[in-house]
PDB file of N, H, CA, C and O in Angstrom:
ATOM      1  N   MET A   1       1.176 -17.498  16.393  1.00  0.00           N
ATOM      2  CA  MET A   1       1.070 -18.367  17.531  1.00  0.00           C
ATOM      3  C   MET A   1       2.288 -19.284  17.559  1.00  0.00           C
ATOM      4  O   MET A   1       2.772 -19.713  16.511  1.00  0.00           O
ATOM      5  N   SER A   2       2.771 -19.579  18.735  1.00  0.00           N
ATOM      6  H   SER A   2       2.377 -19.231  19.586  1.00  0.00           H
ATOM      7  CA  SER A   2       3.871 -20.524  18.865  1.00  0.00           C
ATOM      8  C   SER A   2       3.566 -21.458  20.025  1.00  0.00           C
ATOM      9  O   SER A   2       2.794 -21.130  20.926  1.00  0.00           O
ATOM     10  N   GLU A   3       4.174 -22.601  19.983  1.00  0.00           N
ATOM     11  H   GLU A   3       4.801 -22.867  19.251  1.00  0.00           H
ATOM     12  CA  GLU A   3       4.021 -23.614  21.028  1.00  0.00           C
ATOM     13  C   GLU A   3       5.387 -23.909  21.605  1.00  0.00           C
ATOM     14  O   GLU A   3       6.409 -23.685  20.956  1.00  0.00           O
ATOM     15  N   THR A   4       5.402 -24.399  22.793  1.00  0.00           N
ATOM     16  H   THR A   4       4.572 -24.581  23.320  1.00  0.00           H
ATOM     17  CA  THR A   4       6.642 -24.786  23.448  1.00  0.00           C
ATOM     18  C   THR A   4       6.699 -26.305  23.494  1.00  0.00           C
ATOM     19  O   THR A   4       5.703 -26.958  23.807  1.00  0.00           O
ATOM     20  N   ILE A   5       7.856 -26.866  23.184  1.00  0.00           N
ATOM     21  H   ILE A   5       8.665 -26.336  22.930  1.00  0.00           H
ATOM     22  CA  ILE A   5       8.048 -28.307  23.296  1.00  0.00           C
ATOM     23  C   ILE A   5       9.194 -28.561  24.261  1.00  0.00           C
ATOM     24  O   ILE A   5      10.092 -27.731  24.405  1.00  0.00           O
ATOM     25  N   GLN A   6       9.160 -29.696  24.912  1.00  0.00           N
ATOM     26  H   GLN A   6       8.431 -30.370  24.795  1.00  0.00           H
ATOM     27  CA  GLN A   6      10.211 -30.038  25.860  1.00  0.00           C
ATOM     28  C   GLN A   6      11.121 -31.080  25.226  1.00  0.00           C
ATOM     29  O   GLN A   6      10.664 -32.106  24.724  1.00  0.00           O
ATOM     30  N   LEU A   7      12.415 -30.795  25.260  1.00  0.00           N
ATOM     31  H   LEU A   7      12.787 -29.961  25.668  1.00  0.00           H
ATOM     32  CA  LEU A   7      13.427 -31.699  24.717  1.00  0.00           C
ATOM     33  C   LEU A   7      14.453 -31.994  25.793  1.00  0.00           C
ATOM     34  O   LEU A   7      14.717 -31.161  26.660  1.00  0.00           O
ATOM     35  N   SER A   8      15.023 -33.170  25.733  1.00  0.00           N
ATOM     36  H   SER A   8      14.809 -33.847  25.029  1.00  0.00           H
ATOM     37  CA  SER A   8      16.120 -33.449  26.659  1.00  0.00           C
ATOM     38  C   SER A   8      17.296 -32.553  26.266  1.00  0.00           C
ATOM     39  O   SER A   8      17.396 -32.120  25.118  1.00  0.00           O
ATOM     40  N   GLU A   9      18.166 -32.285  27.203  1.00  0.00           N
ATOM     41  H   GLU A   9      18.085 -32.637  28.136  1.00  0.00           H
ATOM     42  CA  GLU A   9      19.323 -31.442  26.921  1.00  0.00           C
ATOM     43  C   GLU A   9      20.198 -32.068  25.836  1.00  0.00           C
ATOM     44  O   GLU A   9      20.725 -31.375  24.966  1.00  0.00           O
ATOM     45  N   GLY A  10      20.340 -33.389  25.905  1.00  0.00           N
ATOM     46  H   GLY A  10      19.911 -33.952  26.612  1.00  0.00           H
ATOM     47  CA  GLY A  10      21.161 -34.078  24.920  1.00  0.00           C
ATOM     48  C   GLY A  10      20.613 -33.940  23.504  1.00  0.00           C
ATOM     49  O   GLY A  10      21.367 -33.696  22.562  1.00  0.00           O
ATOM     50  N   TYR A  11      19.293 -34.098  23.355  1.00  0.00           N
ATOM     51  H   TYR A  11      18.681 -34.297  24.120  1.00  0.00           H
ATOM     52  CA  TYR A  11      18.690 -33.983  22.021  1.00  0.00           C
ATOM     53  C   TYR A  11      18.758 -32.541  21.524  1.00  0.00           C
ATOM     54  O   TYR A  11      19.007 -32.294  20.345  1.00  0.00           O
ATOM     55  N   TYR A  12      18.535 -31.598  22.428  1.00  0.00           N
ATOM     56  H   TYR A  12      18.332 -31.798  23.386  1.00  0.00           H
ATOM     57  CA  TYR A  12      18.629 -30.186  22.045  1.00  0.00           C
ATOM     58  C   TYR A  12      20.031 -29.868  21.537  1.00  0.00           C
ATOM     59  O   TYR A  12      20.188 -29.201  20.515  1.00  0.00           O
ATOM     60  N   GLU A  13      21.046 -30.343  22.247  1.00  0.00           N
ATOM     61  H   GLU A  13      20.919 -30.885  23.077  1.00  0.00           H
ATOM     62  CA  GLU A  13      22.429 -30.089  21.832  1.00  0.00           C
ATOM     63  C   GLU A  13      22.723 -30.759  20.492  1.00  0.00           C
ATOM     64  O   GLU A  13      23.439 -30.200  19.661  1.00  0.00           O
ATOM     65  N   TRP A  14      22.169 -31.965  20.279  1.00  0.00           N
ATOM     66  H   TRP A  14      21.587 -32.419  20.954  1.00  0.00           H
ATOM     67  CA  TRP A  14      22.347 -32.637  18.998  1.00  0.00           C
ATOM     68  C   TRP A  14      21.734 -31.804  17.876  1.00  0.00           C
ATOM     69  O   TRP A  14      22.353 -31.610  16.830  1.00  0.00           O
ATOM     70  N   LEU A  15      20.508 -31.311  18.099  1.00  0.00           N
ATOM     71  H   LEU A  15      20.005 -31.469  18.949  1.00  0.00           H
ATOM     72  CA  LEU A  15      19.868 -30.468  17.086  1.00  0.00           C
ATOM     73  C   LEU A  15      20.688 -29.220  16.823  1.00  0.00           C
ATOM     74  O   LEU A  15      20.902 -28.849  15.669  1.00  0.00           O
ATOM     75  N   ARG A  16      21.144 -28.577  17.870  1.00  0.00           N
ATOM     76  H   ARG A  16      20.970 -28.879  18.808  1.00  0.00           H
ATOM     77  CA  ARG A  16      21.951 -27.373  17.723  1.00  0.00           C
ATOM     78  C   ARG A  16      23.225 -27.653  16.937  1.00  0.00           C
ATOM     79  O   ARG A  16      23.648 -26.841  16.114  1.00  0.00           O
ATOM     80  N   ALA A  17      23.830 -28.801  17.196  1.00  0.00           N
ATOM     81  H   ALA A  17      23.486 -29.460  17.864  1.00  0.00           H
ATOM     82  CA  ALA A  17      25.055 -29.167  16.483  1.00  0.00           C
ATOM     83  C   ALA A  17      24.794 -29.407  14.999  1.00  0.00           C
ATOM     84  O   ALA A  17      25.689 -29.224  14.174  1.00  0.00           O
ATOM     85  N   HIS A  18      23.577 -29.813  14.656  1.00  0.00           N
ATOM     86  H   HIS A  18      22.849 -29.961  15.326  1.00  0.00           H
ATOM     87  CA  HIS A  18      23.226 -30.086  13.264  1.00  0.00           C
ATOM     88  C   HIS A  18      22.539 -28.909  12.577  1.00  0.00           C
ATOM     89  O   HIS A  18      22.112 -29.017  11.427  1.00  0.00           O
ATOM     90  N   SER A  19      22.436 -27.802  13.276  1.00  0.00           N
ATOM     91  H   SER A  19      22.783 -27.714  14.210  1.00  0.00           H
ATOM     92  CA  SER A  19      21.838 -26.598  12.709  1.00  0.00           C
ATOM     93  C   SER A  19      22.826 -25.939  11.756  1.00  0.00           C
ATOM     94  O   SER A  19      24.020 -25.856  12.044  1.00  0.00           O
ATOM     95  N   ARG A  20      22.325 -25.479  10.636  1.00  0.00           N
ATOM     96  H   ARG A  20      21.355 -25.546  10.402  1.00  0.00           H
ATOM     97  CA  ARG A  20      23.170 -24.779   9.668  1.00  0.00           C
ATOM     98  C   ARG A  20      23.226 -23.301  10.014  1.00  0.00           C
ATOM     99  O   ARG A  20      22.347 -22.782  10.702  1.00  0.00           O
ATOM    100  N   ASP A  21      24.270 -22.622   9.531  1.00  0.00           N
ATOM    101  H   ASP A  21      24.984 -23.044   8.972  1.00  0.00           H
ATOM    102  CA  ASP A  21      24.427 -21.187   9.798  1.00  0.00           C
ATOM    103  C   ASP A  21      23.166 -20.433   9.388  1.00  0.00           C
ATOM    104  O   ASP A  21      22.664 -20.597   8.276  1.00  0.00           O
ATOM    105  N   GLY A  22      22.667 -19.614  10.290  1.00  0.00           N
ATOM    106  H   GLY A  22      23.075 -19.480  11.193  1.00  0.00           H
ATOM    107  CA  GLY A  22      21.508 -18.778  10.004  1.00  0.00           C
ATOM    108  C   GLY A  22      20.182 -19.514  10.063  1.00  0.00           C
ATOM    109  O   GLY A  22      19.138 -18.913   9.810  1.00  0.00           O
ATOM    110  N   GLU A  23      20.196 -20.785  10.386  1.00  0.00           N
ATOM    111  H   GLU A  23      21.044 -21.273  10.592  1.00  0.00           H
ATOM    112  CA  GLU A  23      18.980 -21.590  10.419  1.00  0.00           C
ATOM    113  C   GLU A  23      18.346 -21.494  11.805  1.00  0.00           C
ATOM    114  O   GLU A  23      19.032 -21.600  12.822  1.00  0.00           O
ATOM    115  N   THR A  24      17.035 -21.291  11.831  1.00  0.00           N
ATOM    116  H   THR A  24      16.478 -21.204  11.005  1.00  0.00           H
ATOM    117  CA  THR A  24      16.329 -21.275  13.114  1.00  0.00           C
ATOM    118  C   THR A  24      16.164 -22.711  13.601  1.00  0.00           C
ATOM    119  O   THR A  24      16.337 -23.658  12.835  1.00  0.00           O
ATOM    120  N   MET A  25      15.829 -22.865  14.880  1.00  0.00           N
ATOM    121  H   MET A  25      15.688 -22.095  15.502  1.00  0.00           H
ATOM    122  CA  MET A  25      15.606 -24.202  15.418  1.00  0.00           C
ATOM    123  C   MET A  25      14.436 -24.871  14.688  1.00  0.00           C
ATOM    124  O   MET A  25      14.475 -26.074  14.431  1.00  0.00           O
ATOM    125  N   GLU A  26      13.416 -24.109  14.360  1.00  0.00           N
ATOM    126  H   GLU A  26      13.385 -23.131  14.569  1.00  0.00           H
ATOM    127  CA  GLU A  26      12.289 -24.678  13.610  1.00  0.00           C
ATOM    128  C   GLU A  26      12.749 -25.185  12.246  1.00  0.00           C
ATOM    129  O   GLU A  26      12.360 -26.273  11.820  1.00  0.00           O
ATOM    130  N   GLU A  27      13.570 -24.403  11.567  1.00  0.00           N
ATOM    131  H   GLU A  27      13.886 -23.520  11.913  1.00  0.00           H
ATOM    132  CA  GLU A  27      14.068 -24.822  10.262  1.00  0.00           C
ATOM    133  C   GLU A  27      14.911 -26.101  10.376  1.00  0.00           C
ATOM    134  O   GLU A  27      14.831 -26.988   9.525  1.00  0.00           O
ATOM    135  N   THR A  28      15.717 -26.178  11.440  1.00  0.00           N
ATOM    136  H   THR A  28      15.782 -25.458  12.130  1.00  0.00           H
ATOM    137  CA  THR A  28      16.508 -27.386  11.662  1.00  0.00           C
ATOM    138  C   THR A  28      15.598 -28.586  11.888  1.00  0.00           C
ATOM    139  O   THR A  28      15.807 -29.648  11.302  1.00  0.00           O
ATOM    140  N   LEU A  29      14.585 -28.415  12.738  1.00  0.00           N
ATOM    141  H   LEU A  29      14.415 -27.552  13.214  1.00  0.00           H
ATOM    142  CA  LEU A  29      13.657 -29.510  13.010  1.00  0.00           C
ATOM    143  C   LEU A  29      12.914 -29.937  11.747  1.00  0.00           C
ATOM    144  O   LEU A  29      12.741 -31.129  11.497  1.00  0.00           O
ATOM    145  N   ARG A  30      12.474 -28.963  10.955  1.00  0.00           N
ATOM    146  H   ARG A  30      12.614 -27.994  11.158  1.00  0.00           H
ATOM    147  CA  ARG A  30      11.772 -29.303   9.708  1.00  0.00           C
ATOM    148  C   ARG A  30      12.699 -30.108   8.788  1.00  0.00           C
ATOM    149  O   ARG A  30      12.284 -31.093   8.179  1.00  0.00           O
ATOM    150  N   ARG A  31      13.940 -29.677   8.699  1.00  0.00           N
ATOM    151  H   ARG A  31      14.277 -28.877   9.194  1.00  0.00           H
ATOM    152  CA  ARG A  31      14.888 -30.339   7.809  1.00  0.00           C
ATOM    153  C   ARG A  31      15.178 -31.764   8.275  1.00  0.00           C
ATOM    154  O   ARG A  31      15.126 -32.695   7.472  1.00  0.00           O
ATOM    155  N   VAL A  32      15.483 -31.946   9.563  1.00  0.00           N
ATOM    156  H   VAL A  32      15.525 -31.190  10.216  1.00  0.00           H
ATOM    157  CA  VAL A  32      15.873 -33.271  10.030  1.00  0.00           C
ATOM    158  C   VAL A  32      14.698 -34.226  10.186  1.00  0.00           C
ATOM    159  O   VAL A  32      14.882 -35.443  10.159  1.00  0.00           O
ATOM    160  N   THR A  33      13.496 -33.691  10.348  1.00  0.00           N
ATOM    161  H   THR A  33      13.346 -32.703  10.370  1.00  0.00           H
ATOM    162  CA  THR A  33      12.321 -34.564  10.493  1.00  0.00           C
ATOM    163  C   THR A  33      11.525 -34.699   9.208  1.00  0.00           C
ATOM    164  O   THR A  33      10.590 -35.497   9.134  1.00  0.00           O
ATOM    165  N   GLY A  34      11.893 -33.919   8.190  1.00  0.00           N
ATOM    166  H   GLY A  34      12.652 -33.271   8.250  1.00  0.00           H
ATOM    167  CA  GLY A  34      11.126 -33.984   6.946  1.00  0.00           C
ATOM    168  C   GLY A  34       9.782 -33.301   7.082  1.00  0.00           C
ATOM    169  O   GLY A  34       8.815 -33.682   6.422  1.00  0.00           O
ATOM    170  N   GLY A  35       9.716 -32.281   7.948  1.00  0.00           N
ATOM    171  H   GLY A  35      10.501 -31.971   8.484  1.00  0.00           H
ATOM    172  CA  GLY A  35       8.467 -31.554   8.172  1.00  0.00           C
ATOM    173  C   GLY A  35       7.984 -30.859   6.921  1.00  0.00           C
ATOM    174  O   GLY A  35       8.696 -30.826   5.917  1.00  0.00           O
ATOM    175  N   PRO A  36       6.786 -30.303   6.962  1.00  0.00           N
ATOM    176  CA  PRO A  36       6.218 -29.692   5.755  1.00  0.00           C
ATOM    177  C   PRO A  36       7.057 -28.519   5.259  1.00  0.00           C
ATOM    178  O   PRO A  36       7.552 -27.708   6.041  1.00  0.00           O
ATOM    179  N   HIS A  37       7.198 -28.454   3.963  1.00  0.00           N
ATOM    180  H   HIS A  37       6.795 -29.113   3.328  1.00  0.00           H
ATOM    181  CA  HIS A  37       7.894 -27.333   3.334  1.00  0.00           C
ATOM    182  C   HIS A  37       6.967 -26.124   3.408  1.00  0.00           C
ATOM    183  O   HIS A  37       5.750 -26.273   3.293  1.00  0.00           O
ATOM    184  N   PRO A  38       7.526 -24.923   3.598  1.00  0.00           N
ATOM    185  CA  PRO A  38       6.680 -23.736   3.686  1.00  0.00           C
ATOM    186  C   PRO A  38       5.688 -23.587   2.531  1.00  0.00           C
ATOM    187  O   PRO A  38       4.584 -23.081   2.728  1.00  0.00           O
ATOM    188  N   GLU A  39       6.069 -24.021   1.334  1.00  0.00           N
ATOM    189  H   GLU A  39       6.966 -24.432   1.174  1.00  0.00           H
ATOM    190  CA  GLU A  39       5.140 -23.922   0.205  1.00  0.00           C
ATOM    191  C   GLU A  39       3.906 -24.793   0.410  1.00  0.00           C
ATOM    192  O   GLU A  39       2.845 -24.512  -0.147  1.00  0.00           O
ATOM    193  N   SER A  40       4.042 -25.844   1.202  1.00  0.00           N
ATOM    194  H   SER A  40       4.905 -26.073   1.655  1.00  0.00           H
ATOM    195  CA  SER A  40       2.922 -26.750   1.457  1.00  0.00           C
ATOM    196  C   SER A  40       1.847 -26.109   2.322  1.00  0.00           C
ATOM    197  O   SER A  40       0.687 -26.522   2.290  1.00  0.00           O
ATOM    198  N   VAL A  41       2.232 -25.105   3.090  1.00  0.00           N
ATOM    199  H   VAL A  41       3.174 -24.769   3.116  1.00  0.00           H
ATOM    200  CA  VAL A  41       1.276 -24.464   3.991  1.00  0.00           C
ATOM    201  C   VAL A  41       0.976 -23.024   3.576  1.00  0.00           C
ATOM    202  O   VAL A  41       0.346 -22.267   4.314  1.00  0.00           O
ATOM    203  N   ALA A  42       1.442 -22.663   2.376  1.00  0.00           N
ATOM    204  H   ALA A  42       1.954 -23.278   1.777  1.00  0.00           H
ATOM    205  CA  ALA A  42       1.190 -21.305   1.875  1.00  0.00           C
ATOM    206  C   ALA A  42      -0.311 -21.070   1.763  1.00  0.00           C
ATOM    207  O   ALA A  42      -1.062 -21.956   1.355  1.00  0.00           O
ATOM    208  N   GLY A  43      -0.730 -19.881   2.125  1.00  0.00           N
ATOM    209  H   GLY A  43      -0.120 -19.161   2.456  1.00  0.00           H
ATOM    210  CA  GLY A  43      -2.134 -19.508   2.012  1.00  0.00           C
ATOM    211  C   GLY A  43      -2.957 -19.789   3.254  1.00  0.00           C
ATOM    212  O   GLY A  43      -4.149 -19.485   3.290  1.00  0.00           O
ATOM    213  N   LEU A  44      -2.331 -20.369   4.279  1.00  0.00           N
ATOM    214  H   LEU A  44      -1.362 -20.616   4.250  1.00  0.00           H
ATOM    215  CA  LEU A  44      -3.077 -20.657   5.505  1.00  0.00           C
ATOM    216  C   LEU A  44      -3.316 -19.407   6.349  1.00  0.00           C
ATOM    217  O   LEU A  44      -4.257 -19.355   7.141  1.00  0.00           O
ATOM    218  N   LEU A  45      -2.466 -18.409   6.175  1.00  0.00           N
ATOM    219  H   LEU A  45      -1.701 -18.452   5.532  1.00  0.00           H
ATOM    220  CA  LEU A  45      -2.583 -17.169   6.946  1.00  0.00           C
ATOM    221  C   LEU A  45      -3.096 -16.045   6.060  1.00  0.00           C
ATOM    222  O   LEU A  45      -2.845 -16.019   4.855  1.00  0.00           O
ATOM    223  N   THR A  46      -3.816 -15.120   6.674  1.00  0.00           N
ATOM    224  H   THR A  46      -4.020 -15.141   7.653  1.00  0.00           H
ATOM    225  CA  THR A  46      -4.188 -13.909   5.952  1.00  0.00           C
ATOM    226  C   THR A  46      -2.931 -13.065   5.794  1.00  0.00           C
ATOM    227  O   THR A  46      -1.919 -13.334   6.441  1.00  0.00           O
ATOM    228  N   ASP A  47      -2.987 -12.051   4.942  1.00  0.00           N
ATOM    229  H   ASP A  47      -3.809 -11.833   4.416  1.00  0.00           H
ATOM    230  CA  ASP A  47      -1.830 -11.164   4.773  1.00  0.00           C
ATOM    231  C   ASP A  47      -1.450 -10.509   6.097  1.00  0.00           C
ATOM    232  O   ASP A  47      -0.268 -10.359   6.405  1.00  0.00           O
ATOM    233  N   GLU A  48      -2.456 -10.120   6.877  1.00  0.00           N
ATOM    234  H   GLU A  48      -3.417 -10.242   6.626  1.00  0.00           H
ATOM    235  CA  GLU A  48      -2.193  -9.474   8.166  1.00  0.00           C
ATOM    236  C   GLU A  48      -1.534 -10.455   9.139  1.00  0.00           C
ATOM    237  O   GLU A  48      -0.585 -10.091   9.833  1.00  0.00           O
ATOM    238  N   GLU A  49      -2.026 -11.687   9.195  1.00  0.00           N
ATOM    239  H   GLU A  49      -2.797 -11.983   8.632  1.00  0.00           H
ATOM    240  CA  GLU A  49      -1.428 -12.695  10.072  1.00  0.00           C
ATOM    241  C   GLU A  49       0.006 -13.003   9.644  1.00  0.00           C
ATOM    242  O   GLU A  49       0.887 -13.173  10.487  1.00  0.00           O
ATOM    243  N   ALA A  50       0.234 -13.073   8.347  1.00  0.00           N
ATOM    244  H   ALA A  50      -0.482 -12.934   7.663  1.00  0.00           H
ATOM    245  CA  ALA A  50       1.586 -13.348   7.839  1.00  0.00           C
ATOM    246  C   ALA A  50       2.533 -12.215   8.204  1.00  0.00           C
ATOM    247  O   ALA A  50       3.674 -12.466   8.592  1.00  0.00           O
ATOM    248  N   ALA A  51       2.079 -10.973   8.086  1.00  0.00           N
ATOM    249  H   ALA A  51       1.153 -10.769   7.771  1.00  0.00           H
ATOM    250  CA  ALA A  51       2.920  -9.822   8.433  1.00  0.00           C
ATOM    251  C   ALA A  51       3.271  -9.844   9.920  1.00  0.00           C
ATOM    252  O   ALA A  51       4.407  -9.561  10.300  1.00  0.00           O
ATOM    253  N   THR A  52       2.297 -10.178  10.751  1.00  0.00           N
ATOM    254  H   THR A  52       1.374 -10.408  10.442  1.00  0.00           H
ATOM    255  CA  THR A  52       2.544 -10.269  12.195  1.00  0.00           C
ATOM    256  C   THR A  52       3.550 -11.373  12.496  1.00  0.00           C
ATOM    257  O   THR A  52       4.449 -11.187  13.316  1.00  0.00           O
ATOM    258  N   ALA A  53       3.407 -12.518  11.841  1.00  0.00           N
ATOM    259  H   ALA A  53       2.677 -12.670  11.175  1.00  0.00           H
ATOM    260  CA  ALA A  53       4.325 -13.636  12.050  1.00  0.00           C
ATOM    261  C   ALA A  53       5.734 -13.274  11.598  1.00  0.00           C
ATOM    262  O   ALA A  53       6.705 -13.603  12.279  1.00  0.00           O
ATOM    263  N   LYS A  54       5.855 -12.597  10.456  1.00  0.00           N
ATOM    264  H   LYS A  54       5.066 -12.330   9.903  1.00  0.00           H
ATOM    265  CA  LYS A  54       7.175 -12.193   9.961  1.00  0.00           C
ATOM    266  C   LYS A  54       7.841 -11.224  10.925  1.00  0.00           C
ATOM    267  O   LYS A  54       9.040 -11.328  11.181  1.00  0.00           O
ATOM    268  N   ALA A  55       7.074 -10.283  11.460  1.00  0.00           N
ATOM    269  H   ALA A  55       6.099 -10.198  11.252  1.00  0.00           H
ATOM    270  CA  ALA A  55       7.629  -9.315  12.410  1.00  0.00           C
ATOM    271  C   ALA A  55       8.101 -10.019  13.676  1.00  0.00           C
ATOM    272  O   ALA A  55       9.165  -9.698  14.203  1.00  0.00           O
ATOM    273  N   ALA A  56       7.319 -10.977  14.166  1.00  0.00           N
ATOM    274  H   ALA A  56       6.454 -11.238  13.737  1.00  0.00           H
ATOM    275  CA  ALA A  56       7.699 -11.727  15.368  1.00  0.00           C
ATOM    276  C   ALA A  56       8.955 -12.552  15.111  1.00  0.00           C
ATOM    277  O   ALA A  56       9.839 -12.617  15.964  1.00  0.00           O
ATOM    278  N   ALA A  57       9.039 -13.180  13.943  1.00  0.00           N
ATOM    279  H   ALA A  57       8.321 -13.127  13.250  1.00  0.00           H
ATOM    280  CA  ALA A  57      10.230 -13.976  13.608  1.00  0.00           C
ATOM    281  C   ALA A  57      11.465 -13.092  13.520  1.00  0.00           C
ATOM    282  O   ALA A  57      12.534 -13.474  13.996  1.00  0.00           O
ATOM    283  N   ALA A  58      11.329 -11.924  12.920  1.00  0.00           N
ATOM    284  H   ALA A  58      10.461 -11.614  12.534  1.00  0.00           H
ATOM    285  CA  ALA A  58      12.459 -10.994  12.813  1.00  0.00           C
ATOM    286  C   ALA A  58      12.914 -10.555  14.199  1.00  0.00           C
ATOM    287  O   ALA A  58      14.113 -10.441  14.454  1.00  0.00           O
ATOM    288  N   ASP A  59      11.967 -10.310  15.090  1.00  0.00           N
ATOM    289  H   ASP A  59      10.993 -10.402  14.883  1.00  0.00           H
ATOM    290  CA  ASP A  59      12.305  -9.916  16.454  1.00  0.00           C
ATOM    291  C   ASP A  59      13.064 -11.039  17.160  1.00  0.00           C
ATOM    292  O   ASP A  59      14.057 -10.790  17.844  1.00  0.00           O
ATOM    293  N   LEU A  60      12.592 -12.274  16.991  1.00  0.00           N
ATOM    294  H   LEU A  60      11.785 -12.476  16.435  1.00  0.00           H
ATOM    295  CA  LEU A  60      13.269 -13.408  17.617  1.00  0.00           C
ATOM    296  C   LEU A  60      14.656 -13.619  17.039  1.00  0.00           C
ATOM    297  O   LEU A  60      15.589 -13.942  17.775  1.00  0.00           O
ATOM    298  N   ARG A  61      14.806 -13.443  15.741  1.00  0.00           N
ATOM    299  H   ARG A  61      14.049 -13.181  15.143  1.00  0.00           H
ATOM    300  CA  ARG A  61      16.134 -13.590  15.133  1.00  0.00           C
ATOM    301  C   ARG A  61      17.098 -12.562  15.707  1.00  0.00           C
ATOM    302  O   ARG A  61      18.266 -12.868  15.947  1.00  0.00           O
ATOM    303  N   GLY A  62      16.614 -11.347  15.929  1.00  0.00           N
ATOM    304  H   GLY A  62      15.665 -11.098  15.735  1.00  0.00           H
ATOM    305  CA  GLY A  62      17.455 -10.311  16.528  1.00  0.00           C
ATOM    306  C   GLY A  62      17.901 -10.693  17.920  1.00  0.00           C
ATOM    307  O   GLY A  62      19.051 -10.465  18.295  1.00  0.00           O
ATOM    308  N   ARG A  63      17.000 -11.271  18.686  1.00  0.00           N
ATOM    309  H   ARG A  63      16.066 -11.456  18.381  1.00  0.00           H
ATOM    310  CA  ARG A  63      17.348 -11.720  20.040  1.00  0.00           C
ATOM    311  C   ARG A  63      18.335 -12.870  19.969  1.00  0.00           C
ATOM    312  O   ARG A  63      19.283 -12.931  20.751  1.00  0.00           O
ATOM    313  N   SER A  64      18.113 -13.780  19.034  1.00  0.00           N
ATOM    314  H   SER A  64      17.342 -13.731  18.399  1.00  0.00           H
ATOM    315  CA  SER A  64      18.990 -14.928  18.874  1.00  0.00           C
ATOM    316  C   SER A  64      20.405 -14.473  18.534  1.00  0.00           C
ATOM    317  O   SER A  64      21.377 -15.037  19.038  1.00  0.00           O
ATOM    318  N   GLY A  65      20.524 -13.461  17.687  1.00  0.00           N
ATOM    319  H   GLY A  65      19.734 -13.004  17.278  1.00  0.00           H
ATOM    320  CA  GLY A  65      21.837 -12.946  17.314  1.00  0.00           C
ATOM    321  C   GLY A  65      22.601 -12.418  18.507  1.00  0.00           C
ATOM    322  O   GLY A  65      23.813 -12.609  18.609  1.00  0.00           O
ATOM    323  N   ARG A  66      21.900 -11.757  19.410  1.00  0.00           N
ATOM    324  H   ARG A  66      20.916 -11.602  19.327  1.00  0.00           H
ATOM    325  CA  ARG A  66      22.550 -11.255  20.617  1.00  0.00           C
ATOM    326  C   ARG A  66      23.002 -12.415  21.507  1.00  0.00           C
ATOM    327  O   ARG A  66      24.077 -12.363  22.104  1.00  0.00           O
ATOM    328  N   LEU A  67      22.175 -13.459  21.590  1.00  0.00           N
ATOM    329  H   LEU A  67      21.302 -13.501  21.104  1.00  0.00           H
ATOM    330  CA  LEU A  67      22.554 -14.622  22.385  1.00  0.00           C
ATOM    331  C   LEU A  67      23.751 -15.331  21.779  1.00  0.00           C
ATOM    332  O   LEU A  67      24.645 -15.773  22.501  1.00  0.00           O
ATOM    333  N   ASP A  68      23.774 -15.441  20.463  1.00  0.00           N
ATOM    334  H   ASP A  68      23.048 -15.082  19.876  1.00  0.00           H
ATOM    335  CA  ASP A  68      24.901 -16.079  19.792  1.00  0.00           C
ATOM    336  C   ASP A  68      26.193 -15.299  20.038  1.00  0.00           C
ATOM    337  O   ASP A  68      27.248 -15.890  20.267  1.00  0.00           O
ATOM    338  N   ALA A  69      26.104 -13.979  19.990  1.00  0.00           N
ATOM    339  H   ALA A  69      25.247 -13.499  19.804  1.00  0.00           H
ATOM    340  CA  ALA A  69      27.279 -13.145  20.252  1.00  0.00           C
ATOM    341  C   ALA A  69      27.777 -13.330  21.677  1.00  0.00           C
ATOM    342  O   ALA A  69      28.982 -13.367  21.924  1.00  0.00           O
ATOM    343  N   ALA A  70      26.846 -13.443  22.607  1.00  0.00           N
ATOM    344  H   ALA A  70      25.867 -13.413  22.407  1.00  0.00           H
ATOM    345  CA  ALA A  70      27.228 -13.659  24.007  1.00  0.00           C
ATOM    346  C   ALA A  70      27.891 -15.026  24.176  1.00  0.00           C
ATOM    347  O   ALA A  70      28.891 -15.153  24.882  1.00  0.00           O
ATOM    348  N   ARG A  71      27.325 -16.056  23.520  1.00  0.00           N
ATOM    349  H   ARG A  71      26.513 -15.952  22.946  1.00  0.00           H
ATOM    350  CA  ARG A  71      27.924 -17.397  23.592  1.00  0.00           C
ATOM    351  C   ARG A  71      29.336 -17.385  23.038  1.00  0.00           C
ATOM    352  O   ARG A  71      30.242 -17.967  23.634  1.00  0.00           O
ATOM    353  N   GLU A  72      29.533 -16.724  21.897  1.00  0.00           N
ATOM    354  H   GLU A  72      28.796 -16.251  21.413  1.00  0.00           H
ATOM    355  CA  GLU A  72      30.843 -16.665  21.281  1.00  0.00           C
ATOM    356  C   GLU A  72      31.836 -15.937  22.175  1.00  0.00           C
ATOM    357  O   GLU A  72      32.990 -16.348  22.297  1.00  0.00           O
ATOM    358  N   ALA A  73      31.384 -14.854  22.797  1.00  0.00           N
ATOM    359  H   ALA A  73      30.447 -14.520  22.698  1.00  0.00           H
ATOM    360  CA  ALA A  73      32.268 -14.117  23.700  1.00  0.00           C
ATOM    361  C   ALA A  73      32.696 -14.984  24.867  1.00  0.00           C
ATOM    362  O   ALA A  73      33.854 -14.951  25.281  1.00  0.00           O
ATOM    363  N   LEU A  74      31.752 -15.769  25.403  1.00  0.00           N
ATOM    364  H   LEU A  74      30.811 -15.796  25.067  1.00  0.00           H
ATOM    365  CA  LEU A  74      32.091 -16.644  26.521  1.00  0.00           C
ATOM    366  C   LEU A  74      33.008 -17.781  26.069  1.00  0.00           C
ATOM    367  O   LEU A  74      33.918 -18.174  26.799  1.00  0.00           O
ATOM    368  N   ASP A  75      32.770 -18.304  24.877  1.00  0.00           N
ATOM    369  H   ASP A  75      32.031 -17.985  24.284  1.00  0.00           H
ATOM    370  CA  ASP A  75      33.619 -19.379  24.369  1.00  0.00           C
ATOM    371  C   ASP A  75      35.046 -18.908  24.118  1.00  0.00           C
ATOM    372  O   ASP A  75      35.997 -19.668  24.299  1.00  0.00           O
ATOM    373  N   ASP A  76      35.195 -17.647  23.700  1.00  0.00           N
ATOM    374  H   ASP A  76      34.422 -17.029  23.553  1.00  0.00           H
ATOM    375  CA  ASP A  76      36.509 -17.088  23.406  1.00  0.00           C
ATOM    376  C   ASP A  76      37.315 -16.782  24.656  1.00  0.00           C
ATOM    377  O   ASP A  76      38.540 -16.678  24.597  1.00  0.00           O
ATOM    378  N   SER A  77      36.629 -16.635  25.801  1.00  0.00           N
ATOM    379  H   SER A  77      35.633 -16.719  25.849  1.00  0.00           H
ATOM    380  CA  SER A  77      37.353 -16.271  27.020  1.00  0.00           C
ATOM    381  C   SER A  77      37.872 -17.467  27.780  1.00  0.00           C
ATOM    382  O   SER A  77      38.501 -17.309  28.826  1.00  0.00           O
TER     383      SER A  77
END
């Protein structure tokens, strides 16, 4: 399950600027806000739910990579 949050463009850009290489937006938010460490929430999902979540995250990372490549191509032109 995922939720959508609304951020101002300025705050979103600030977060993006503070994102580390390969870090998802969620990971950036957890890091800068001191959110719960993944070990703190371990065991909340069944094995099946965890597998589904991992597959969804991998799919999103693949999409993100394509978007990053497109951004870089536009920045280079």
